[in-house]
FIDREN-880238 format. One line per 2 residues: number of its first residue (from 1); for each residue x, y, z of C-alpha. Coordinates in steps of 0.5 Angstrom, whole numbers, plus 2048, in hexadecimal, padded with zeros to 3 digits. Layout:
NUM) X Y Z | ...;
***
This chain:
1) 7E9 806 827 | 7F0 809 826;
3) 7F3 806 820 | 7F9 803 821;
5) 7FD 807 81C | 7FB 80D 820;
7) 802 80D 824 | 806 80C 81E;
9) 802 812 81A | 807 817 81D;
11) 80D 814 81B | 80A 811 815;
13) 80D 816 810 | 814 816 812;
15) 815 80F 814 | 812 80D 80D;
17) 80F 812 808 | 815 816 808;
19) 81A 811 809 | 81F 80F 803;
21) 81C 808 803 | 815 80A 803;
23) 816 80F 7FD | 819 80A 7F9;
25) 814 805 7FA | 80E 80A 7F9;
27) 811 80C 7F3 | 811 805 7F0;
29) 80A 805 7F2 | 809 80B 7ED;
31) 80D 808 7E8 | 807 803 7E6;
33) 801 807 7E9 | 803 80D 7E4;
35) 7FF 80A 7DE | 7F9 80B 7E2;
37) 7F9 811 7E5 | 7FD 815 7DF;
39) 7FB 812 7D8 | 7F4 813 7D9;
41) 7EF 818 7D5 | 7EC 81A 7DC;
43) 7ED 81B 7E3 | 7EB 814 7E8;
45) 7E7 814 7ED | 7EC 810 7F3;
47) 7EA 80D 7F9 | 7F1 80C 7FE;
49) 7F0 807 803 | 7F5 807 808;
51) 7F8 80E 807 | 7FC 80F 80D;
53) 7FF 816 80D | 7FD 818 806;
55) 803 818 802 | 800 814 7FC;
57) 7F9 817 7FD | 7FC 81E 7FC;
59) 800 81C 7F6 | 7FA 819 7F2;
61) 7F6 81F 7F4 | 7FC 824 7F1;
63) 7FB 820 7EA | 7F4 822 7EA;
65) 7F0 81D 7EC | 7EB 81D 7F1;
67) 7ED 819 7F8 | 7EA 816 7FE;
69) 7EF 814 803 | 7ED 810 808;
71) 7F0 80C 80F | 7EE 809 815;
73) 7F2 80D 818 | 7F0 815 81B;
75) 7F7 815 81D | 7FA 815 816;
77) 7F4 818 812 | 7F5 81E 817;
79) 7FD 81E 815 | 7FA 81D 80E;
81) 7F5 824 80E | 7FB 828 812;
83) 7FF 828 80B | 7FE 82C 805;
85) 7F8 829 801 | 7F5 82B 7FA;
87) 7ED 82C 7FA | 7EC 825 7F6;
89) 7EE 821 7FC | 7EA 81F 802;
91) 7EC 81B 808 | 7E7 817 80C;
93) 7E8 812 812 | 7E6 80B 810;
95) 7E6 804 812 | 7E6 7FF 80B;
97) 7E3 7FA 80F | 7DC 7FE 80F;
99) 7DC 801 808 | 7D6 7FF 804;
101) 7D4 800 7FD | 7D0 806 801;
103) 7D6 809 804 | 7D7 80F 7FF;
105) 7D3 813 7FB | 7D7 811 7F4;
107) 7DB 80C 7F1 | 7E2 80C 7F0;
109) 7E7 80B 7EA | 7EC 808 7EE;
111) 7ED 805 7F5 | 7F4 805 7F7;
113) 7F8 803 7FE | 800 804 7FE;
115) 804 800 803 | 801 7FB 807;
117) 7FB 7FE 809 | 7F6 7F8 807;
119) 7FB 7F3 80B | 7F8 7F6 811;
121) 7F1 7F1 80E | 7F0 7EA 80F;
123) 7EF 7E6 809 | 7E7 7E6 80B;
125) 7E7 7EE 80B | 7EC 7EF 805;
127) 7E7 7EB 801 | 7E1 7EE 804;
129) 7E3 7F5 801 | 7E6 7F3 7FB;
131) 7DE 7F0 7FA | 7DB 7F7 7FC;
133) 7E0 7FB 7F7 | 7DE 7F9 7F2;
135) 7D7 7FD 7F3 | 7DC 803 7F5;
137) 7DF 804 7EE | 7DD 806 7E7;
139) 7DD 801 7E1 | 7E4 7FF 7E0;
141) 7E6 801 7E7 | 7ED 7FF 7EA;
143) 7EF 7FD 7F0 | 7F7 7FE 7F1;
145) 7F9 7FB 7F8 | 801 7FB 7FA;
147) 801 7F5 7FF | 807 7F2 803;
149) 807 7EA 801 | 809 7E4 805;
151) 811 7E3 803 | 815 7EA 803;
153) 81C 7E8 801 | 81F 7EE 805;
155) 81B 7ED 80B | 81D 7E5 80B;
157) 825 7E7 80A | 824 7ED 80F;
159) 821 7E9 815 | 826 7E2 814;
161) 82C 7E7 814 | 829 7E9 81B;
163) 828 7E2 81D | 820 7E3 81D;
165) 81D 7DD 81A | 816 7DE 81C;
167) 815 7E6 819 | 819 7E2 813;
169) 814 7DE 812 | 80E 7E3 814;
171) 80B 7E4 80E | 809 7DD 80C;
173) 804 7DC 811 | 7FD 7DB 80F;
175) 7FB 7DF 816 | 7FC 7E6 818;
177) 803 7E8 81A | 803 7ED 81F;
179) 807 7F3 81B | 80B 7F8 820;
181) 809 7FF 81E | 80C 804 823;
183) 80C 7FF 828 | 805 7FD 827;
185) 803 7F6 824 | 7FF 7F6 81E;
187) 7FB 7F0 81B | 7FE 7EF 815;
189) 7FD 7EA 80F | 801 7E9 809;
191) 7FE 7E7 802 | 802 7E5 7FB;
193) 7FF 7E7 7F5 | 7FB 7E1 7F3;
195) 7F7 7E1 7F9 | 7F5 7E9 7F7;
197) 7F4 7E6 7F0 | 7EF 7E0 7F3;
199) 7EB 7E5 7F9 | 7EA 7EA 7F3;
201) 7E7 7E5 7EE | 7E1 7E5 7EB;
203) 7E1 7ED 7EC | 7E8 7EF 7E9;
205) 7ED 7ED 7E4 | 7F4 7EE 7E6;
207) 7F8 7F3 7E1 | 7FF 7F4 7E5;
209) 803 7F1 7EA | 80A 7F4 7EC;
211) 80F 7F4 7F1 | 810 7FA 7F6;
213) 816 7F9 7FA | 81A 7F3 7F7;
215) 820 7F6 7F7 | 81E 7FC 7FB;
217) 81F 7FA 802 | 819 7FB 808;
219) 818 801 80B | 81B 7FF 811;
221) 822 7FF 80E | 822 806 80E;
223) 827 807 813 | 82B 802 810;
225) 831 803 80B | 82D 800 805;
227) 829 806 805 | 82F 80A 804;
229) 831 80D 7FE | 833 80A 7F8;
231) 831 803 7FA | 82A 805 7FB;
233) 82B 809 7F4 | 82D 802 7F1;
235) 827 7FE 7F5 | 823 803 7F2;
237) 826 802 7EB | 825 7FA 7EC;
239) 81E 7FB 7EE | 81C 7FE 7E7;
241) 81F 7F9 7E3 | 81D 7F3 7E8;
243) 815 7F4 7E8 | 813 7EE 7E5;
245) 80C 7EC 7E7 | 80E 7E4 7EA;
247) 813 7E9 7EF | 80D 7EC 7F2;
249) 80C 7E7 7F7 | 814 7E7 7F9;
251) 813 7EF 7FB | 812 7F4 801;
253) 80B 7F6 7FD | 808 7F5 7F7;
255) 803 7F8 7F3 | 7FD 7F5 7EF;
257) 7F8 7F8 7EB | 7F1 7F5 7EA;
259) 7EC 7F8 7E5 | 7E5 7F7 7E6;
261) 7E1 7F2 7E1;
***
């Protein structure tokens, strides 16, 4: 069955990856990921989930790490494979919900998922994967997830100003919300950091929680004046200052780092 994201694959890089806001948010992710991927005495074995068109996978592989990048969308994987990629990077079509301890022939030092891919999982599905992930990791291996929380200050303000009260409060729901992805309605669930920590017990201990997009806006504001220089530069500077963990649940996304016990 085609993935809901197949339609988005063709324009995903232009709409997000190469956008000014997309680049700004990805830079914030790497500011927190860098201690893991740069300050290491060995090259890592990395499993990426929801790799999309491969931007993160290519960056990680270019650092010398061995990367297996997966996505449920064949179209996303096709776009990723068409790019110039290093030999230590492999792409695979993979549904997270079918991953078991026997799916891969190796264990990983890091399992990474960026920009809300895991928000496509229900609480039951996400909990099941986190339990399975322990068998996929080496001792002291890490999960690093970038997830959309239940309350985004930017999103609440944006939709209130548009008079769209339904969408202003959509993240608060405990049920799935139909998010618009290039005209396709994709079931989406939202999770706060405490919920992820609770789901990960007792297999993991939390190491880091950081906001991604507390002052830098969501990518759907790319066409607005907010993405223009020097305003965006100012917002990026503010983001670097207001990087406190307690703000994570109010940002567009948050990064959470968990270490296997």
